[in-house]
N, C-alpha and C positions, 0 to 999 in steps of 0.2 A: 309784369305779373299777369298770369293767365287767370281769367275769370270764367268759371263754369256756368255761364248763363247766356241767354239769348239777348241781343241788343235790338230794341225796337227801331226800325228804319222807316216807319210810316205805314207802308202797305205790306211790309214783310219783316221778318226777323232774321238776324244773322248771328251765327255762332262760330267764332274763330277758334281753331284748335292749335295745338303745338306741333302737329304732324307736318314735317317738311316734305316738299314736293319730290317725288321719285316715281318714275314709271313702273318700278318694281313693287311699290306698295300695294297691298291687297286690303281694301277697306269695305266693311259691311256696315250699313246703317239699318237698324230695326226700330220700329215704333210699336208700342203696345200700351194700351190703357193710358195714353197721354204722356208716356215716357219715351224719350229717344235714347237709344244705346248705339255707341260707335265702337266697333271692334276693328282693329287694324294690325296687320303684320307689316312692320316697317323694316325695310332693308336699307342699310347705309353702307356705301363703299367709299374707301379712301385710298388714294394712290399718291405715292411720293417718289420723286426722283432724288437720289442722293449722289454724292461724289463717287461712291463705290457701286452703285447699281440702282435698282428700282424695287420699291416695295408696294404691295397691294394688300389691303385687308377689307373684309366686309363683316358687318354685324347685322343681326336680326333681333328685333325686340317686338314685344306685343304691347298694344295700347288698348285700353278699354275704359270707356267713360259713359256714364248714364246721367241724364238730366231731364227734369220735367219740361215738357213743351208748354209754351204759353197757352192759356185756355182758348184763345181765338186763333190758334195756328191750325192750318189745314194740312194734316199729315200726308195727304196725297201729293202735295207740291214740294216735298223735300228735294233739294238739289245740292250737289257738291261741286266745288271748283277750287282751283288754286289761285290765291291772290297773294302777291308779294312772297311767293315761295312757300306759303302755308295753306293747309286745307281749310276752307271756309264752307260751312253748311248754311243754306238759306231755306226758309219756309215762308210761303205766302200766308197772309191772314185770311180767315174765312170771311166771305162776303155774304151777309145775311145768315139765314139758318139752313138753307137748302144746299146749294152747290157753290163751289168756288168760281170766281171770275177773275180774269187778269185785268188789273187796272191799267188803262191805256198808257199812263205816264210812268209805269213801274219799270225798273231796270233790273231784270233778273240776271243772276250771275250765269255767264255762259261758260261752258267747258268744251274743249275741242272734241274729246271722246268721253261719253258717259254711256256705259252699257247698263241697262236696268232689267231686272227680273222682278216682277211684282206678283205677289200672291195675296189675295184677300180672303179672310175668313169672317163670315158674318156672326159666327158663334161667339168669338171673344174679342171682336173689334181689333184685330191685329193686322198690321201691314208690314210685310217683309220686302225690303228693297235691297238687292245686291247691286252695287255700283262699282265700276272700275273707273277711276279718274286718271287720265293721262294726257300728256301734251306731246305733240310731235317735235316741238322745238326744245332746244336745251336752254336752261336758265343760266344767265351769265352773272 
């Protein structure tokens, strides 16, 4: 069962999605007024060899989900990576009231390729992050 909530991991929160790993997926994460929204274009390809030949099919679906961030989550530290073939979003907890610090014994989720474009607007406290998550190796 998928739960639409962040799980407290001590110094950070983790949110597991149902999005399967694919280097063709296009995923955007936006945060605004304490709410995180995930929008994804998910490409799935299936190939089958039969006795009479070969068949290949692909499908595209859209995924969108919004959920409130925990009150002590630092929006600037949102990170995406694939774990066990599924997309996982992590966000560090705020340290104090001024700026975020990385706790020495924290284990942030690492991703082989994450491209970010960040735009901040002081007018409405909005952070937009465009991230592409990909892995050079194939999943077995």
